[in-house]
N, C-alpha and C positions, 0 to 999 in steps of 0.2 A: 477101451478101444482107441480113444483119443491119444493117450500117451504113445501107443505103438506107431501112430502116424508121425508123431514128432521125431521118432528115432531115426527117421530117414534124413533128417536135416542136422547139419553140424552147427553147434552153438559156439560162437566165439566168446571165449572167456578172457576179458581184458580188464585192466585196471582193478585187479583184485584188492589191492590195498586201499584204493579210493572208495570202494563200495562196501568194504567190511572193516571192522575195527582192527582186526589183526589177522595175520597169515595163519597163526596157530588155530584160530577159530575155524578158518576155512578148511584147514587140514583135518581138524577134528570132525567137521561135518562130513568130509569125504570118507573118513574112517567109519563113520556111522551109516554110510550109504545115503547121505542126504546130498542132493544136487544143489550146488550154490545157486542162488537166485540173483543173477547179475544183469539180466536184460529183460525187455518186455516179453520176449519169447519164453524165457524161463518162468516169468510171472504167470503167463497164460497157462502153461502146462501145470504148474504148481496149483493154481486156482481150480482148474477143471478137475484135477485128481481129487482134491478135497471136497469140492462141491458135489461131485458124483458120489463120493463116499458118504457125505452127509445125507444126501437124498436117500441112499440105500438104507442107511441106519435108521433114519426117521421113518422110512417106508416100512421097514421090518417091525419097528416098535408099534407103529399105528396098526399094522395087520395083527400083531399079537394082541393088542388091546381089543380090537374089533372081534377077533376070533374068540377071545375069552367070553364075549357076550353071547356067542352062539356055539359054545364048545360042544353041545350035545349033537350038533350036526356035522362036526368035523373031527377027524382023528389025526394022529401025529403024521401019518404018511401024507394025508391030504395037505396038512399045514406045511410040511416040508416041500411038497411040489409047488404049492401056490406061492411060497416064499421065494423059491428060485425063479419062477416066472415073474413074480412081482419085482424082484431085484433087476431082472432084465428090462422090464418095462420102465422102472424108475430110472435106470441108467440111461436108457435110450432117450426118454423125454428130457432129462436133465442136460444131456449133450446138445439136444436141439435148442434148449432154452439158453445155452451159452452163447448164442449168436451175438447178442449185444456186447458181451465181454470180448469176443473175438474182434468185432468191428472196432471197438474202442481202442484196443491195443494195436491193431493193424493201422489205425488212423494216427497213432503217435508218430510225428515226423517233424523235422526241421525244415525240409525242402518246401513245404506248402506256405511257409511264411516269407519266402524270398520274393523279391520283386520280379515280375509284376503280379505273380500269382496270389500272394497274400492280400494285396489290395483289391484284386478282382473278386476274390472269395468274400472278403469283408463287404465289398459293395453289393454283392448279390444278397448277402444276409440283411443288409440295411434296407434294400428295396423290398425284400419279402416282408420284413418287419413293418415297414410303412404301409405296405399293401394290406396286411391283416389288421392293422390298427385303424386305418383311415377309410377303408372301402368295405362295401358289402360283398363278402366273399362266399365261396361255396360252404365254408364252415358255418355261416349263419343260417343255413337251411336246416340245421339239425339241433337248434335250441341254443340256450344261453351258455351252457357249459362248454360245448365244443369250441366255439370261437375263443372263449377265454383260455382254454387249454392250448389252442393254436397260437394265440398271441403270447402266452407265457413261454411256449417252446421257442418261438423265433426270437423273443426278447433275450432268453438265456443264451441261445446260440450266437446271437449278434454280440452281446456283451462278452461272452466267453472267448470268442475268436478275437474280438477287438483287443481285449486285455492281453492275450497271448501275443498278438501281432505287435503291439506297441511296447510291451514290457517283456522282453525275452527271458528275463531271469525267472519268471514264474511258470514257464511252460511245463517243465517236468512236474513241478508241484501241483499245478492245476490238473494235469492228466492223471496224476495219482489220486487226487481228491475225487474227480469224476468217476474213476474206476472203483474206488472204495464205495462211493454212493450207489453205483449200479449194483455192486455185490451186496451191499446192505439191503437194498430193495428186494433183491432176489431172495435173500434169507428171510426177510419179513414175509414175503409172499409164501415161501415154503412153510414157515411156522404158522402163519395166520390162515391162509387160504387152503393149503394142502393138509397140514396136520390138524389144526384146530377146527377149521371149517368142515373137513370131511368127517371128523369125529361127531360134531354136532349134527350134521346132515344124516349120518348113519344112525345116530341115536333116535332121530325122529322118523326116518323112512326105511331104515334097514338095508340101504343100498348105497352104492357110490353116487357121485354126482350124475344127475340125469336132466331131463328137460325142465323139471321143477326148479333146479338150480339156475338154469338159463333164464327162466321166467323171473327169478328173483332180481335179475339185472334190471328188469323193467320197473319193478315195484321196490326200488331201493329204499325209499322213505319208510314204507311199511315194514320191510325186512329188518332194517337197522333199528327201527323203533322196537320191534318185537325182541330182538337180541338184547337191546339195552334194558328192556323191562324184565327179561328172563334170566340174565346172567350178570355177574359183576364185571361189566364191560371195561371199566377204568382199570381195574386190577389186571385183567387179561391183557389189555393193550400195553400197559406199562411193562408187564412181564415179557411180552413179545418183543418190544423194542429193546429192553435190557438184554434179553437173550440174543437177539440179532446183533446187537453191538458187540457183545463178547465173542460171538462166533466170527464176526467179521474181523475183529482184532486178531483172533487166533489164526485165521486163514491168511491174513496179509501181514503178519508180523515180520518185520525185517525186509520187506520188498521195496520200500520207498526208494533206495538208491538206484534200483534197476530201471526206473523210469527215465533216467538220464541216458540210457542206452536203447534207443528205438530199434526195431527190427530193420534189417537191411532189405533192400528192394526185392531181391530174390527170395528172401525168407518170407516176406509178406505174400508174394505170389504163391509160394509153396504152402503156406499156412491156409490161405483162402481155398486153394485147390483141395488140399487135404481135408479141410473142414467141410467143404462141399460134398466130398465123398461120404464123410461121416454122417452128414445130414440125410443124404439119400438112404444110406444103410439103416439109420435109426428109424426113419419114417417107415421103411419096409418092415422092420422088426415089430414096431407097434401095430402095424396093420396085420402082420402075420400072426402074432400071438392072440389076436381076437378069436381065432378059431378054437382056442383052448377054453373060451369063455361061453361055451354052448352046451355044457353038461346039464344033467338034471338037478345037480346040486347048485342052487342059486347062490348060496353063500360062497362056495368055492369059486364060482365064476366072478362074483363081485370083488372078493378079497384079492385075487391075483391081479386084477386090473389096476391101472393107474388112474386115479380119480380125475386128474387134470385132462388126460386124454379122453376119458369118458365124457367130461364136460364138453370138450371139443366135438366129439361125436354127436352129443345131444344137440349142441348148437347147430350142427350141420343138418341133422335129420329132422329136428323139431317134432319128435313124436313122443307122446305120452300114452302108453297102452292102457286103455280103459280096464281091461280084464285084470291087469296087474295091480292097479292102484285104487280102484273104486268099488264101492259096495255093489253087490250083484244079487240077482234072483236066480232061481232055477230057470234054465233057458225056456222050458215049456211055459212056465208061469209068466215070464217077461213077454214072450211072444203072444200069449193069450191076451194080456192086457193091451198090447199095441193093436192087435187085431180087433179087439172090442172097441177101442177108442176111435179107430179110423175105418171101421167096417171093412177090414181088409182080410186077406187070406195069405197063407204061406209064410215063409221065412223072410221074404223081401217086401212085405207090406203092400201086396198087390190090391189095388182098388179099381173096380170097374165103374168109372164115372159115366153115367148115362143121362142125357138131357133129351126131353121129349120135343123141345123146340129146335129147329134147324140152326146150325152154327152160323154165327155172323163173323165173317173173316175180315175184320177191320185191321188196319195197320196198327202196330203197337210200338210206342216210343217210351222206353223206360229210362228215366233219368235218376241215377243215384248221386246224391249231392254230398260232397265231402264235408264231414264233421259238422253237420247241421243239427244242433240240439233244438228241441222243441222250444226251449227257453229263449231262443233268439227271436221268436215270432211274437208279434203283438197279440196274436190270438191266444197265446199262452202266458201273457202277462208282461212281456217286454215293452218298455216305454221309449226305447231309443229309435224306433222307426227305421230299422235296418233291413226289414224284409217286406216292404210295401207291396211288391208284385206277388210274392208267395201268399201273403195275407189275402190279397184280392182273389187270387186263384182258388184259395181254400173256400171262399164264399161261393164259388161257382162250381165246386167239385163235390164228389163223394169224399169226405175227409174223415180220417181215422184219428180221433182225438185221444185215444187211450192205447197207443201202440208202442211197443218196446223193441229196440234193437236187440239182436242176439249177442253182440259182442262190442269190442272197443277198438277195432281196427278195420280198415277198409276191406281187407280180405274176408273178414267175418261177414260184413254186409253183403259183399259179392257172393259169398257162399250161401247166404240166407235167401237172397232173391233169385239166384240161379238154380240152386239145388233144392230149396224149400225143405230143409231138414234141420234138426237140432244141431247146434255147434259141436264139432268134434273135440275130443280131449286133446290137449297139446296144441299143435299148430293147425290152422285152417286147412281144409282139403285143397284149397286153391294152391297152397304151397307144398303140399305133400307129393310124393312120387306116385306113379300109377293112378293118376286121377283123370284119365281120359275115358270118354264114352260112358260117363255116369248118366243117371236119369236126371235130366235137366230141362229147363224151359226151352233151351235151344233144341233139344231132341224132340220134345213134344211138338213145337211149332214147325220144325223142319219136316216132320212127318205129315203136317197139315198143309204143306206146300209153301210155307213162308221162306223168304230170304232172311237169314239170321246174321246179325252183325253186332260186333262190339266196338265202340268208338271211345278212344281214350286220348286226351291231349298230350300225354307224356310218352315215355318209352314203355311199351307194354311188356318188355322183359322184366320190368320192376315187379317185385312180389310174385313172379312166375305167372303173371296174368296171360301172357301170350301163349304159353304152353297149356294152361288150363282152358282158356276159351277156345283156342285152336283145336284142342283135343276133344271139345264138346260141341262141335258143329257150328261154331261161330266163325265168320270172316272177320279178320282183325283190321281195323282202321285206326292207326295211331299217328303220332307226330312224324314218324318216318315216311308216311304216305302223303304228307302235305308238301306242296311246292313252296318255294321261298316267298312267292308273291301272295301266298295264303296265310302267312304268319306276320302279324302286326306287332305282337308282343309275346315274349316267353321268359320263363325263369327256369330254375333247376328242375322243377316238376313238369315242365312242358309249356305248351302254348296256352294263352289265356282262354277262359271259357268262351268269350265271344268268338274267337277264331275257330274253336272246335264246334260251336253251334253253327257258325257260318258254313263250315265244312259239312256238317250234318245235313243242312238244308240242301246243299248241292248233291249229296249222296242220295237223299230222299227223292229229289227230283229225278235222278237217274233210276232209282228203284221203281218209281211209279210208271216210268216209260216201259218197263218190262211186263206190266200187266199182272204181276204177282204181288200178294200182300207181303209186307216186310215187318220184321221184329228187330228193332234196333235199340241196343242198350248203350246209353251214354254215361260215362263216368266223369264228373267234373274234377278240376284240380286247383282252381284259384283260391278256394277257402282253405289254404294250407300255408303254414309258415314257409316263406317269409312274408306272405300276404301282400305281394306286389302285383300290380295290374295297370292297365293303361290309365294315364291321367285324364282328367276332364270328363269322366263318365259318371262319377258320383261325387258327393260333397265331402268325402273323406279322402285326403291325399294318400297316394300310394307310398309316399315317403314316410308316413307314420308307421307303416308296417304293423297295423293293428288287426286284431281278430275281427272287430266290428267292420273294418274296411273290407276284409276278405269276404265276410258274410254278405255285406251290402252289394259288393261288386258281383258276386255270384247271383244274388237275387236279381240285380239289374240285367245280367246276361240272360237269365232264364226268361225274365219278362220280355226282353227284346226278341228272343228266339220265338216265344209263343206268338207275339204280335206279327212277326215276319211269316210264321207258319200259317197264320190265318189267311194270308194272301195266296197260298198255294192251293192248287186244285185237289191235292190229296188230303187236305186238312179235315174236311167233313167226314172222311172215312178213316180217321185216325183217333186212337185213344192214347192219352198221355198219362203215364204213371210217374209221379214225382215223389221220391222217398229218400231220406238220409241214409248214408251207409252206417253211421254211428254218431254218437255225441262228440262234442268238442273235448270233453274230459270224462274219464271214468273213475277218477279218484274220489274218495269219500271216507267217512268214518266207518261205514259198514263194508264188509268184503264185497258185496254187490249192491251198491247204493242205487236204487231204482230210478231216482230222478236223473241219474247219469246215463240212463238207457232210454229215456223217453224221447222219441223222435217224431217229427211230422211226416205224414204220408197222405197222398191224395190221388184220386183218379179223376182226370179232367177230360171230358168229351161232350162239349155243348151239343144239345139236341139228341144225345143218345143216353147219357147218364145224368139223371137229375141231381142237382145239389142236395146233399144230405149230410148231417152230422152223425157219425157213428161213434157212440160212446162206450160200446162194449170193449172188454179187454181183448187185445189182438196182438199176435206176434208178427214180427217182420217176415216170417216164413209163410204167413197166410195171405199176403197181399196178392201175389201172382196167381195162386189157385183161385182166389176170389174173382180176379179179373177173368180167368178162363170160364168161371161159372157165369159171369155177366155176359160173356160172349156165347154161352150155351154150347160149349165144346163137349163132345163125347170122346173119351179117351181112357186108356188104361194107365193108372197112376201108381207111382211109388212115393209120392210126396207125403211128408209128414205135415206140411202146411195144409190148411183146410179152406174150403169155400165157406166163408162165415155166414152166407145166406142159405146154406144147405142145412136142413133141420137137425141133423145129428151133431152140428157144431157145438162144442163145449168150450167155454172161455178158459184160456190158459196162455202162458207166454214163457219163452225160454230166454234167459240172460246168463252170460258166462264170461269169465276171464279164461286164460289159458288153462288154469287148473281147477277153478271153482265153477261148477256147473249148476246153474239155478233153474228152478221150475216153479212158476207162479200160478196158483190156482186157488180159488175160494178164499182169497185174501191171505194165503199162507205161502211164503217163499221157502221152498226146500232147497238146500244147498248141499251138493255132493262134492266132497273134496278128497284128495289123495289120502292114503292110509285108511280107506273105508270110512272116512269121517262123514257124518250126516248131521246137519243142523236145520232147524226150522224157525222162521220168524213170522210173527203176525204183522201184516203190513197195513198201515192206516194212512191214507192221504192227509197231508196238512195243507193249510190255506196258501202257503208260499210255494206250492208245487213240489215240495219235498215229501218224504214218507217217513213215518215213525216206524221203527223196526223193533219189535219186542220179541226177544228170544224165548222160545217155548221150552219149558222143562220136560214136557212129555210130547213125544213125536206122534203125529197123526199117521198111523201105519198105512192107511189107504192112499194118502198123498205121497208118502215116501215111495211106495211101490210104483205108483204112476210115474214119478220122476225117474226112478231107477230104470224102469222098463223102457221108457223113451230113449234115454241116453245109452243104455246097454245095447238095445237092438240096433239103434241108429249107428252107433260106433262100430258095431260088428258087421253091419250091412253096407259094404262099400263096393 
């Protein structure tokens, strides 16, 4: 398609003898039907043709190899059809991927180096480089790697442009080297990520890239380590780089002189407009051909697709269908187990919670604390004294000492305390589509006459929080609702915790004037990289940007909030629930290291709930149903979380990553993984707060069925 667009533009062929060794060679090339490569425009057309052809050939060979593995499910007609559709998909995606090549060749110009433009452009690059090198930028909010990448990029751009500006002789050579480098990287990605990566992924899961592959981006160390231990990685990498080098040489042989002939201005405009049309058409093709991937033959659907586009779709949708990838029971058996565990009926886990004592409609303030591992508290062995206020509150509260978070991200914690259900496979329900009007704490308390609110110091559009909470009966109060005079400090994540708690106090004052009880859920933000906060509040400077500082400042803000709340008339009629959303880190030697899921949680209500240490095993999803029990609420429930003081309660906990779904009961951790994989580990606490994990050679069928039933029914009941 791309070559046809170029035919609308006339290519000026000049300086033949300067660009080629001889006129006879040029004539012979014409006789063979080969277009002379004498300008950047010619180079672009030549490269795109070969790159598309290469992608189609590799795509066909990959499909042939994969189809051979499932040949009993495919016939020749099927393979012919999927190969044609596959070639269309591969061509479309490759044309889209040529964007960087187009921009690089369109950018080849002599005009931009002329005064004053050359010096202005160079000055901008220098300023940007100094900015990323010397200041705390937005790139620092995303970890150590991102700012390093940004600094390297601007350093390269500054040096690259500076050398070309001050040494004109190297301009065409430099442009050629950059173009070759981009093409080489393209081919490495094609060989390593598309061909080799898809083969290995198919070999394990029998499908193209999906959300599991997206998840691998998060757990890079584990994935790379697994590949290194499973395959001759050095040999593979050497082969890939040698192959990419040879293919790059083949594709760009003889094009070096063309870089001395940049595109003309009109040609650049025409190329960009033409390529823009190609982009739109190719995106439409990729989207349209997905309708052919809905047949009953899964292999046919998967083989015709383009793996890279499937990866993009998975990244966008963030779904991992439980029924397709995990071990299952017969539906009736799974439902019977769930109904027996929760004393429920029906397919949607209906429980009639009846209390003989009249309900106590106290205000409820739920504080979910960002990344607060139990190991940060002195109560659980920390000696750095970074949580003095939380440690003191724990002594005055009903405190849950053996409680585990369900996941390793904020959305998982929000899902757990709001919906009180096991974690979903793939992405959290908070980020999935069609997540409005679920059975939630907001719905229960709204029906009880409560004013229901979600307070967040940042932009609630982040992680789809605004859509989720807004669609589940919560009023949203976030950074956008604060006046300028209400903000004393903020960073990329939002206003500091003190500012949000101060706002909360004003909101609660207004709530109390209305004469109705309120349920307000506050999500903190300060204990998050870059760990910046107002100076002079704690003895750890914000300039250190340390995790300890973030923890201690959040602890300080919570302590200050509670002390200020004590002066309010509504305080005595309010219950405070303080719980972490997840731990600071979930990495460990085990796939689900339990010590990385151990979080603090407490219910604080002086004069109403007596201080108590609860040592039983509890899940994050049990905290809010337990509170409703303490308030003696009668209601119809669909929660999987339980009131731990209700006699049928049996100790168990859920812990999960995006793909590994864990169920802990009777000291046995059952892990359900894609590909219907099931593992069990005997869990033994150690003195240092960690857990010894001993893999069991024989599975406990009773616990396996209870794990499967919970996840299977919960993932299908949405």
